[in-house]
C-alpha positions as a Markdown table, in Angstrom:
| # | Residue | x | y | z |
|---|---|---|---|---|
| 1 | Unk | 105.1 | 147.4 | 146.0 |
| 2 | Unk | 105.0 | 146.5 | 142.3 |
| 3 | Unk | 101.9 | 147.3 | 140.3 |
| 4 | Unk | 100.1 | 144.6 | 138.3 |
| 5 | Unk | 101.4 | 146.1 | 135.1 |
| 6 | Unk | 105.0 | 146.0 | 136.3 |
| 7 | Unk | 104.6 | 142.5 | 137.5 |
| 8 | Unk | 103.1 | 141.4 | 134.2 |
| 9 | Unk | 105.9 | 143.1 | 132.3 |
| 10 | Unk | 108.6 | 141.4 | 134.4 |
| 11 | Unk | 106.9 | 138.1 | 134.2 |
| 12 | Unk | 106.5 | 138.3 | 130.4 |
| 13 | Unk | 110.1 | 139.4 | 130.1 |
| 14 | Unk | 111.4 | 136.5 | 132.0 |
| 15 | Unk | 108.9 | 133.8 | 131.1 |
| 16 | Unk | 108.7 | 134.3 | 127.4 |
| 17 | Unk | 112.2 | 133.2 | 126.4 |
| 18 | Unk | 112.1 | 130.3 | 128.9 |
| 19 | Unk | 108.8 | 129.1 | 127.5 |
| 20 | Unk | 110.1 | 129.5 | 123.9 |
| 21 | Unk | 113.2 | 127.5 | 124.8 |
| 22 | Unk | 111.1 | 124.7 | 126.3 |
| 23 | Unk | 109.0 | 124.5 | 123.1 |
| 24 | Unk | 112.2 | 124.3 | 121.1 |
| 25 | Unk | 113.5 | 121.5 | 123.2 |
| 26 | Unk | 110.2 | 119.7 | 122.9 |
| 27 | Unk | 110.3 | 120.1 | 119.1 |
| 28 | Unk | 113.7 | 118.3 | 119.0 |
| 29 | Unk | 112.1 | 115.0 | 120.2 |
| 30 | Unk | 111.4 | 113.5 | 116.8 |
| 31 | Unk | 115.2 | 113.9 | 116.0 |
| 32 | Unk | 116.1 | 111.5 | 118.8 |
| 33 | Unk | 117.8 | 108.3 | 117.6 |
| 34 | Unk | 115.8 | 105.1 | 117.0 |
| 35 | Unk | 112.5 | 104.8 | 118.8 |
| 36 | Unk | 113.5 | 106.8 | 121.9 |
| 37 | Unk | 110.4 | 108.7 | 123.2 |
| 38 | Unk | 108.6 | 107.5 | 120.1 |
| 39 | Unk | 105.3 | 108.1 | 121.8 |
| 40 | Unk | 105.8 | 111.9 | 121.5 |
| 41 | Unk | 105.9 | 111.7 | 117.7 |
| 42 | Unk | 102.1 | 111.5 | 117.7 |
| 43 | Unk | 102.0 | 115.2 | 118.2 |
| 44 | Unk | 105.5 | 116.5 | 117.6 |
| 45 | Unk | 106.2 | 114.7 | 114.3 |
| 46 | Unk | 103.0 | 116.0 | 112.7 |
| 47 | Unk | 104.0 | 118.9 | 110.5 |
| 48 | Unk | 100.7 | 120.7 | 111.1 |
| 49 | Unk | 101.1 | 120.6 | 114.9 |
| 50 | Unk | 104.9 | 121.3 | 114.6 |
| 51 | Unk | 104.2 | 124.5 | 112.6 |
| 52 | Unk | 101.8 | 125.7 | 115.3 |
| 53 | Unk | 104.4 | 125.1 | 118.0 |
| 54 | Unk | 107.2 | 126.7 | 116.0 |
| 55 | Unk | 105.2 | 129.8 | 115.3 |
| 56 | Unk | 104.3 | 130.0 | 119.0 |
| 57 | Unk | 108.0 | 129.7 | 120.0 |
| 58 | Unk | 109.0 | 132.4 | 117.5 |
| 59 | Unk | 106.2 | 134.6 | 118.8 |
| 60 | Unk | 107.4 | 134.2 | 122.4 |
| 61 | Unk | 111.0 | 135.1 | 121.4 |
| 62 | Unk | 109.7 | 138.2 | 119.5 |
| 63 | Unk | 107.6 | 139.1 | 122.5 |
| 64 | Unk | 110.6 | 138.9 | 124.7 |
| 65 | Unk | 112.6 | 141.2 | 122.5 |
| 66 | Unk | 109.7 | 143.7 | 122.6 |
| 67 | Unk | 109.3 | 143.6 | 126.3 |
| 68 | Unk | 113.0 | 143.8 | 127.1 |
| 69 | Unk | 113.7 | 146.5 | 124.5 |
| 70 | Unk | 116.4 | 144.2 | 123.1 |
| 71 | Unk | 116.5 | 142.5 | 119.7 |
| 72 | Unk | 118.3 | 139.3 | 119.0 |
| 73 | Unk | 118.1 | 139.0 | 115.2 |
| 74 | Unk | 120.2 | 135.8 | 115.1 |
| 75 | Unk | 117.7 | 133.9 | 117.3 |
| 76 | Unk | 114.7 | 135.0 | 115.3 |
| 77 | Unk | 116.5 | 134.2 | 112.0 |
| 78 | Unk | 117.4 | 130.7 | 113.3 |
| 79 | Unk | 113.7 | 130.1 | 114.1 |
| 80 | Unk | 112.5 | 131.4 | 110.8 |
| 81 | Unk | 115.1 | 129.3 | 108.9 |
| 82 | Unk | 114.2 | 126.2 | 111.0 |
| 83 | Unk | 110.5 | 126.6 | 110.1 |
| 84 | Unk | 111.3 | 127.1 | 106.4 |
| 85 | Unk | 113.7 | 124.0 | 106.2 |
| 86 | Unk | 111.2 | 121.8 | 107.9 |
| 87 | Unk | 108.4 | 122.9 | 105.6 |
| 88 | Unk | 110.6 | 122.0 | 102.6 |
| 89 | Unk | 111.2 | 118.5 | 104.0 |
| 90 | Unk | 107.4 | 117.8 | 104.0 |
| 91 | Unk | 106.3 | 120.0 | 101.1 |
| 92 | Unk | 107.9 | 119.2 | 97.8 |
| 93 | Unk | 109.1 | 122.2 | 95.7 |
| 94 | Unk | 108.4 | 121.6 | 92.0 |
| 95 | Unk | 110.7 | 124.5 | 91.0 |
| 96 | Unk | 113.8 | 122.5 | 92.0 |
| 97 | Unk | 112.6 | 119.2 | 90.4 |
| 98 | Unk | 114.2 | 117.9 | 87.2 |
| 99 | Unk | 111.7 | 116.9 | 84.5 |
| 100 | Unk | 111.9 | 113.1 | 83.6 |
| 101 | Unk | 112.6 | 112.0 | 80.1 |
| 102 | Unk | 109.3 | 110.6 | 78.9 |
| 103 | Unk | 110.7 | 109.4 | 75.6 |
| 104 | Unk | 112.0 | 106.2 | 77.1 |
| 105 | Unk | 108.5 | 105.0 | 78.1 |
| 106 | Unk | 105.3 | 106.3 | 76.5 |
| 107 | Unk | 102.8 | 104.7 | 78.8 |
| 108 | Unk | 103.1 | 105.4 | 82.5 |
| 109 | Unk | 101.5 | 103.3 | 85.2 |
| 110 | Unk | 98.8 | 105.0 | 87.2 |
| 111 | Unk | 98.3 | 103.7 | 90.8 |
| 112 | Unk | 95.6 | 104.7 | 93.3 |
| 113 | Unk | 95.4 | 104.1 | 97.0 |
| 114 | Unk | 92.2 | 104.8 | 99.0 |
| 115 | Unk | 90.9 | 104.1 | 102.4 |
| 116 | Unk | 87.1 | 104.0 | 101.7 |
| 117 | Unk | 86.1 | 103.4 | 105.3 |
| 118 | Unk | 83.7 | 100.7 | 104.4 |
| 119 | Unk | 81.6 | 103.0 | 102.3 |
| 120 | Unk | 79.6 | 102.2 | 99.2 |
| 121 | Unk | 81.7 | 101.8 | 96.0 |
| 122 | Unk | 79.2 | 103.0 | 93.4 |
| 123 | Unk | 80.8 | 106.4 | 92.7 |
| 124 | Unk | 84.3 | 104.9 | 93.1 |
| 125 | Unk | 83.7 | 102.3 | 90.5 |
| 126 | Unk | 82.3 | 104.9 | 88.1 |
| 127 | Unk | 85.4 | 107.0 | 88.7 |
| 128 | Unk | 87.7 | 104.1 | 88.1 |
| 129 | Unk | 85.9 | 103.3 | 84.8 |
| 130 | Unk | 86.3 | 106.9 | 83.7 |
| 131 | Unk | 89.9 | 107.5 | 84.8 |
| 132 | Unk | 91.1 | 103.9 | 84.2 |
| 133 | Unk | 94.0 | 103.7 | 86.8 |
| 134 | Unk | 96.2 | 100.6 | 86.2 |
| 135 | Unk | 96.3 | 99.7 | 89.9 |
| 136 | Unk | 93.8 | 100.4 | 92.7 |
| 137 | Unk | 94.5 | 99.5 | 96.3 |
| 138 | Unk | 91.8 | 99.9 | 98.9 |
| 139 | Unk | 91.9 | 99.8 | 102.7 |
| 140 | Unk | 88.9 | 99.2 | 104.9 |
| 141 | Unk | 87.0 | 97.7 | 102.0 |
| 142 | Unk | 83.9 | 95.6 | 102.7 |
| 143 | Unk | 83.2 | 93.2 | 99.8 |
| 144 | Unk | 79.8 | 92.0 | 101.0 |
| 145 | Unk | 78.0 | 95.3 | 101.4 |
| 146 | Unk | 75.3 | 96.9 | 99.3 |
| 147 | Unk | 76.0 | 98.1 | 95.9 |
| 148 | Unk | 78.5 | 96.9 | 93.3 |
| 149 | Unk | 81.9 | 95.5 | 94.3 |
| 150 | Unk | 85.4 | 95.4 | 92.8 |
| 151 | Unk | 84.5 | 92.2 | 90.9 |
| 152 | Unk | 82.4 | 94.2 | 88.5 |
| 153 | Unk | 85.7 | 95.6 | 87.2 |
| 154 | Unk | 86.6 | 92.2 | 85.9 |
| 155 | Unk | 84.3 | 92.8 | 82.9 |
| 156 | Unk | 86.3 | 96.0 | 82.2 |
| 157 | Unk | 89.7 | 94.4 | 81.9 |
| 158 | Unk | 90.7 | 94.3 | 85.6 |
| 159 | Unk | 91.7 | 91.4 | 87.8 |
| 160 | Unk | 90.7 | 91.8 | 91.4 |
| 161 | Unk | 91.8 | 90.3 | 94.7 |
| 162 | Unk | 91.0 | 90.9 | 98.4 |
| 163 | Unk | 92.3 | 89.8 | 101.8 |
| 164 | Unk | 90.9 | 90.2 | 105.3 |
| 165 | Unk | 92.6 | 93.2 | 107.0 |
| 166 | Unk | 91.4 | 92.5 | 110.5 |
| 167 | Unk | 88.5 | 90.8 | 112.3 |
| 168 | Unk | 86.9 | 93.4 | 114.4 |
| 169 | Unk | 85.1 | 95.0 | 112.7 |
| 170 | Unk | 85.3 | 92.8 | 109.6 |
| 171 | Unk | 87.3 | 94.7 | 107.0 |
| 172 | Unk | 89.3 | 93.9 | 103.9 |
| 173 | Unk | 92.1 | 95.1 | 101.7 |
| 174 | Unk | 91.1 | 95.3 | 98.0 |
| 175 | Unk | 93.2 | 95.3 | 94.8 |
| 176 | Unk | 92.2 | 95.8 | 91.2 |
| 177 | Unk | 94.9 | 95.6 | 88.5 |
| 178 | Unk | 94.4 | 96.4 | 84.8 |
| 179 | Unk | 96.9 | 93.8 | 83.8 |
| 180 | Unk | 97.7 | 90.2 | 84.6 |
| 181 | Unk | 98.1 | 89.1 | 88.2 |
| 182 | Unk | 100.4 | 86.0 | 88.2 |
| 183 | Unk | 100.7 | 85.5 | 91.9 |
| 184 | Unk | 98.8 | 86.7 | 95.0 |
| 185 | Unk | 99.6 | 86.2 | 98.7 |
| 186 | Unk | 98.7 | 87.6 | 102.1 |
| 187 | Unk | 100.5 | 87.4 | 105.4 |
| 188 | Unk | 99.8 | 88.5 | 108.9 |
| 189 | Unk | 102.1 | 90.8 | 110.7 |
| 190 | Unk | 103.5 | 89.1 | 113.7 |
| 191 | Unk | 102.9 | 92.2 | 115.9 |
| 192 | Unk | 99.3 | 91.9 | 117.0 |
| 193 | Unk | 98.5 | 95.6 | 117.5 |
| 194 | Unk | 94.9 | 96.5 | 118.2 |
| 195 | Unk | 93.8 | 93.6 | 116.0 |
| 196 | Unk | 96.1 | 91.3 | 114.0 |
| 197 | Unk | 96.6 | 92.9 | 110.6 |
| 198 | Unk | 97.2 | 91.2 | 107.2 |
| 199 | Unk | 99.1 | 92.6 | 104.2 |
| 200 | Unk | 98.0 | 91.8 | 100.6 |
| 201 | Unk | 100.7 | 91.3 | 98.0 |
| 202 | Unk | 100.4 | 90.6 | 94.3 |
| 203 | Unk | 102.8 | 90.1 | 91.3 |
| 204 | Unk | 101.3 | 91.8 | 88.3 |
| 205 | Unk | 102.6 | 92.0 | 84.7 |
| 206 | Unk | 102.6 | 95.3 | 82.7 |
| 207 | Unk | 104.1 | 95.2 | 79.2 |
| 208 | Unk | 106.1 | 92.1 | 80.0 |
| 209 | Unk | 107.4 | 93.8 | 83.2 |
| 210 | Unk | 106.6 | 92.2 | 86.6 |
| 211 | Unk | 105.8 | 94.5 | 89.5 |
| 212 | Unk | 105.1 | 93.5 | 93.1 |
| 213 | Unk | 102.2 | 95.4 | 94.6 |
| 214 | Unk | 101.7 | 95.6 | 98.4 |
| 215 | Unk | 98.5 | 96.9 | 100.0 |
| 216 | Unk | 98.7 | 97.7 | 103.8 |
| 217 | Unk | 96.9 | 99.5 | 106.6 |
| 218 | Unk | 99.0 | 100.3 | 109.6 |
| 219 | Unk | 97.9 | 100.6 | 113.3 |
| 220 | Unk | 95.7 | 103.7 | 113.8 |
| 221 | Unk | 96.4 | 106.1 | 116.7 |
| 222 | Unk | 92.8 | 106.1 | 117.8 |
| 223 | Unk | 90.3 | 103.4 | 118.6 |
| 224 | Unk | 86.7 | 104.4 | 117.9 |
| 225 | Unk | 87.8 | 108.1 | 118.1 |
| 226 | Unk | 89.1 | 107.7 | 121.7 |
| 227 | Unk | 92.6 | 108.2 | 122.9 |
| 228 | Unk | 92.7 | 105.1 | 125.1 |
| 229 | Unk | 96.0 | 103.2 | 124.4 |
| 230 | Unk | 97.2 | 105.7 | 121.9 |
| 231 | Unk | 100.9 | 105.4 | 122.8 |
| 232 | Unk | 100.9 | 101.6 | 122.9 |
| 233 | Unk | 99.4 | 101.6 | 119.4 |
| 234 | Unk | 102.2 | 103.9 | 118.1 |
| 235 | Unk | 104.6 | 101.4 | 119.4 |
| 236 | Unk | 102.7 | 98.6 | 117.6 |
| 237 | Unk | 102.8 | 100.7 | 114.4 |
| 238 | Unk | 106.6 | 101.0 | 114.6 |
| 239 | Unk | 107.1 | 97.3 | 115.0 |
| 240 | Unk | 104.6 | 96.6 | 112.2 |
| 241 | Unk | 106.5 | 99.0 | 109.9 |
| 242 | Unk | 109.8 | 97.4 | 110.8 |
| 243 | Unk | 108.5 | 93.9 | 110.0 |
| 244 | Unk | 107.0 | 95.0 | 106.8 |
| 245 | Unk | 110.1 | 96.9 | 105.8 |
| 246 | Unk | 112.1 | 93.6 | 106.3 |
| 247 | Unk | 109.9 | 91.9 | 103.8 |
| 248 | Unk | 110.2 | 94.7 | 101.3 |
| 249 | Unk | 114.0 | 94.7 | 101.6 |
| 250 | Unk | 114.0 | 91.0 | 101.0 |
| 251 | Unk | 112.3 | 91.6 | 97.6 |
| 252 | Unk | 115.2 | 93.6 | 96.3 |
| 253 | Unk | 115.1 | 91.8 | 92.9 |
| 254 | Unk | 111.9 | 93.5 | 91.6 |
| 255 | Unk | 110.1 | 96.8 | 91.3 |
| 256 | Unk | 107.9 | 97.5 | 94.4 |
| 257 | Unk | 104.8 | 99.6 | 95.0 |
| 258 | Unk | 103.4 | 100.0 | 98.5 |
| 259 | Unk | 99.8 | 101.4 | 98.7 |
| 260 | Unk | 99.2 | 102.2 | 102.3 |
| 261 | Unk | 97.2 | 104.0 | 104.9 |
| 262 | Unk | 100.1 | 104.7 | 107.2 |
| 263 | Unk | 98.0 | 106.4 | 109.9 |
| 264 | Unk | 100.9 | 108.7 | 110.7 |
| 265 | Unk | 102.6 | 111.8 | 109.4 |
| 266 | Unk | 105.7 | 111.5 | 107.1 |
| 267 | Unk | 108.1 | 112.5 | 109.9 |
| 268 | Unk | 106.6 | 110.1 | 112.4 |
| 269 | Unk | 109.3 | 107.6 | 113.4 |
| 270 | Unk | 106.8 | 104.8 | 113.6 |
| 271 | Unk | 106.9 | 104.8 | 109.8 |
| 272 | Unk | 110.7 | 105.4 | 109.5 |
| 273 | Unk | 111.5 | 101.8 | 108.6 |
| 274 | Unk | 109.2 | 102.0 | 105.5 |
| 275 | Unk | 110.4 | 105.5 | 104.6 |
| 276 | Unk | 114.0 | 104.2 | 104.7 |
| 277 | Unk | 113.2 | 101.2 | 102.5 |
| 278 | Unk | 111.3 | 103.0 | 99.7 |
| 279 | Unk | 110.7 | 106.4 | 98.1 |
| 280 | Unk | 107.8 | 108.7 | 98.9 |
| 281 | Unk | 106.1 | 109.5 | 95.7 |
| 282 | Unk | 104.5 | 112.7 | 97.0 |
| 283 | Unk | 108.0 | 114.2 | 97.7 |
| 284 | Unk | 109.0 | 113.2 | 94.2 |
| 285 | Unk | 106.1 | 114.6 | 92.2 |
| 286 | Unk | 103.5 | 116.2 | 94.6 |
| 287 | Unk | 103.0 | 119.9 | 95.2 |
| 288 | Unk | 102.0 | 121.5 | 98.5 |
| 289 | Unk | 101.0 | 120.1 | 101.8 |
| 290 | Unk | 99.5 | 116.9 | 100.4 |
| 291 | Unk | 97.0 | 116.2 | 103.2 |
| 292 | Unk | 94.7 | 113.2 | 102.8 |
| 293 | Unk | 92.9 | 113.2 | 106.2 |
| 294 | Unk | 90.3 | 114.4 | 107.2 |
| 295 | Unk | 88.7 | 114.8 | 103.8 |
| 296 | Unk | 86.7 | 117.9 | 105.0 |
| 297 | Unk | 89.9 | 119.7 | 106.1 |
| 298 | Unk | 92.9 | 117.5 | 104.8 |
| 299 | Unk | 95.8 | 118.9 | 106.8 |
| 300 | Unk | 97.3 | 115.5 | 107.7 |
| 301 | Unk | 99.2 | 113.4 | 105.1 |
| 302 | Unk | 98.7 | 109.8 | 106.3 |
| 303 | Unk | 98.1 | 108.0 | 103.0 |
| 304 | Unk | 101.1 | 106.9 | 100.9 |
| 305 | Unk | 102.3 | 105.3 | 97.7 |
| 306 | Unk | 105.9 | 104.4 | 98.2 |
| 307 | Unk | 107.9 | 103.0 | 95.3 |
| 308 | Unk | 111.2 | 101.4 | 94.6 |
| 309 | Unk | 112.8 | 100.6 | 91.2 |
| 310 | Unk | 110.8 | 103.0 | 89.0 |
| 311 | Unk | 112.5 | 105.5 | 86.7 |
| 312 | Unk | 110.5 | 108.5 | 87.7 |
| 313 | Unk | 107.2 | 109.7 | 89.3 |
| 314 | Unk | 105.4 | 111.9 | 86.8 |
| 315 | Unk | 102.4 | 113.1 | 88.8 |
| 316 | Unk | 100.9 | 112.9 | 92.3 |
| 317 | Unk | 97.4 | 114.2 | 93.0 |
| 318 | Unk | 94.5 | 113.8 | 95.5 |
| 319 | Unk | 90.9 | 113.2 | 94.7 |
| 320 | Unk | 87.7 | 113.4 | 96.8 |
| 321 | Unk | 85.6 | 110.6 | 95.2 |
| 322 | Unk | 83.2 | 109.1 | 97.8 |
| 323 | Unk | 82.0 | 109.9 | 101.3 |
| 324 | Unk | 85.1 | 108.7 | 103.1 |
| 325 | Unk | 87.1 | 110.5 | 105.8 |
| 326 | Unk | 90.2 | 110.1 | 103.5 |
| 327 | Unk | 91.1 | 111.5 | 100.1 |
| 328 | Unk | 92.2 | 109.2 | 97.4 |
| 329 | Unk | 95.8 | 109.5 | 96.3 |
| 330 | Unk | 96.9 | 108.7 | 92.8 |
| 331 | Unk | 100.3 | 108.8 | 91.1 |
| 332 | Unk | 101.7 | 108.2 | 87.6 |
| 333 | Unk | 105.0 | 106.3 | 87.4 |
| 334 | Unk | 107.5 | 105.5 | 84.7 |
| 335 | Unk | 108.9 | 101.9 | 85.0 |
């Protein structure tokens, strides 16, 4: 009769590679075409969770080689290379980035996106006055709360607009532009989602150059911090992204800037229509992981500034300005 140690050794020898193989197969889910098994992307497309699962799979393979007194270097090298390649696809590497020629344009445009979670804007407005970004896009903005609102910036050379984001709870999208807004519009995404969402658009003039700015907030994965209906809302987000991307592609005659709380990781296929339509500024000018949520431990990058038509992105950085669960994200772009 086998002792417990012998049984454990035999079990680990047989089960470790099988478990690792299952994890590898699961990790391939986000690479499936279209929106097939899209719901699994909530976990498997998030680079933070993927890294944990990949390291676990690698550990199981190494454990197998130790228990079986065999070593498969090719398998381990493939896993390590896979981890490295995936990290490079979500973490920009400044060393390989070419430096843009600044001589053609001396004054870059600074744009900020920030989900302020309905918080007070006192410190935010002070920060805006000190840093003077040219474009500020806010999500979950409440223009009727206590304290100063975006309109106070109109005395500092900004033009401001806002549009209702959704009805329950009452929340708005806000926009402040240090230039001339020549046209403003908002439209409701046809896909209802958890609550019908609006998108705010504006045409602004900077140095005789017209730019279309879009402020959006996509369907969140959670409702009141609960997992009820999470997979259905991921499907809603995918359809919302596809509809918004169709509008962005129809505006091919102008420069575009999308300031967005995407509520999903960069690899998540629910955002793939938008990622295909525009360029991710963090990948062009950021450095490192780039997490913007939660602000106390920002390991998830869910806030984006996507651009199309700009010459280069000079800088991308995050700021912790007010008591929000998001970090602010700001970029400098050359038209």
